[in-house]
C-alpha positions as CSV (number, residue, x, y, z in Angstrom):
1,M,36.2,53.0,-276.5
2,A,39.3,55.6,-276.8
3,H,41.7,53.5,-276.1
4,E,41.3,50.5,-278.7
5,Q,41.0,54.4,-281.1
6,H,44.8,54.7,-279.8
7,A,46.0,51.4,-279.8
8,E,49.2,52.6,-281.7
9,L,50.2,55.3,-279.8
10,I,49.9,53.4,-276.7
11,K,52.4,51.4,-277.5
12,A,54.7,53.7,-278.8
13,L,54.1,55.4,-275.2
14,H,54.7,51.9,-273.9
15,D,57.4,51.5,-275.6
16,C,59.2,55.0,-275.4
17,A,58.9,54.6,-271.7
18,A,60.6,51.2,-271.3
19,A,63.4,52.6,-273.7
20,C,63.6,56.0,-271.4
21,N,63.6,53.8,-268.3
22,H,66.8,51.5,-270.1
23,C,68.9,54.4,-271.0
24,F,68.2,56.4,-267.8
25,D,69.5,52.8,-266.0
26,A,72.5,52.4,-268.5
27,C,73.7,56.4,-268.4
28,L,73.4,55.8,-264.6
29,Q,76.2,52.8,-265.6
30,E,78.3,55.4,-267.6
31,E,81.9,56.1,-266.7
32,D,81.5,60.0,-267.0
33,V,78.4,59.7,-265.3
34,K,78.3,64.1,-265.4
35,M,78.2,64.3,-268.9
36,M,75.2,62.2,-269.2
37,V,73.1,64.7,-267.0
38,G,71.0,65.8,-269.4
39,C,70.4,62.4,-271.0
40,I,69.1,61.2,-267.8
41,R,67.4,63.9,-266.4
42,L,65.5,63.9,-270.1
43,D,65.4,60.4,-269.8
44,R,63.0,60.5,-266.5
45,E,60.7,63.0,-267.5
46,C,60.0,61.1,-270.7
47,A,59.7,58.1,-269.6
48,D,56.7,59.6,-266.5
49,I,55.0,61.6,-269.6
50,C,54.8,58.4,-271.8
51,S,53.2,56.8,-268.8
52,Y,51.0,59.5,-267.3
53,L,49.5,60.1,-271.2
54,E,49.5,56.4,-271.4
55,H,47.3,55.7,-268.4
56,A,45.1,59.0,-269.5
57,I,43.9,57.6,-272.6
58,T,43.2,54.1,-270.9
59,R,40.6,56.0,-268.4
60,N,39.5,58.2,-271.4
61,S,40.7,61.9,-270.0
62,P,39.7,65.1,-271.5
63,F,42.7,66.1,-271.7
64,V,44.5,63.0,-273.9
65,S,45.5,65.8,-277.1
66,E,46.6,68.5,-274.6
67,L,48.8,65.8,-272.7
68,A,49.8,64.0,-276.4
69,A,51.4,67.4,-277.4
70,V,53.1,68.1,-274.2
71,C,54.7,64.9,-274.9
72,A,55.4,65.2,-278.2
73,A,57.4,68.1,-277.1
74,I,59.2,66.4,-274.4
75,C,59.7,63.6,-276.3
76,E,61.6,64.9,-279.0
77,A,63.5,66.8,-276.6
78,C,64.5,63.7,-275.2
79,G,65.4,62.2,-278.2
80,T,67.4,65.0,-279.1
81,E,69.5,65.2,-276.4
82,C,70.0,61.0,-276.6
83,Q,70.8,61.6,-280.5
84,K,74.1,63.6,-279.4
85,H,75.6,60.6,-277.4
86,D,77.3,57.4,-279.5
87,H,75.9,55.1,-276.7
88,D,73.4,51.8,-277.7
89,H,71.2,52.8,-275.4
90,C,71.1,56.1,-276.4
91,Q,70.7,55.7,-280.0
92,K,67.7,53.1,-279.4
93,C,66.5,55.7,-277.4
94,A,66.3,58.5,-279.5
95,E,64.9,56.1,-282.2
96,A,62.0,55.4,-279.6
97,C,61.5,59.3,-278.6
98,F,61.3,60.5,-282.3
99,K,59.0,57.8,-283.3
100,C,56.6,58.5,-280.3
101,A,56.6,62.1,-280.8
102,E,55.4,61.6,-284.3
103,A,52.6,59.2,-282.4
104,C,51.6,62.0,-280.0
105,R,51.3,64.8,-283.0
106,S,48.8,62.8,-284.7
107,V,46.4,63.5,-281.7
108,A,47.5,67.0,-280.3
C-alpha cells in the first residue's frame, strides 16, 4: 500500500501541518500582528498543502510526486519566512517545514 511505503513522509507532513497550525495561532497572539502577516499567510498555505498531500498519499493518488514537489516548495518558503522571526513557535515551525520539504523532495 502506498501509505505504508510513505510512512516517513506522512509523519513529516502531519508534524509540519501541526507546527504550522500552532505557529499560525501563536502569530495571531503576537503584539505586532502586522509584522507577522507573511508568516501567518505561509503557515496557512503550508498546513493546507501538507494536509492535502497526506490525504492524497493515503488514497493512493496518481499525483503524489507532483503534489510533493509543490509541497516541498511551499514548506521551504514557510520555513524561510518563519526562520526570520525569533519567536520559539516560528523557529520550531521552520524546523518542521525544512524537514518536511526534504521528505517531499525524496518522492517528488
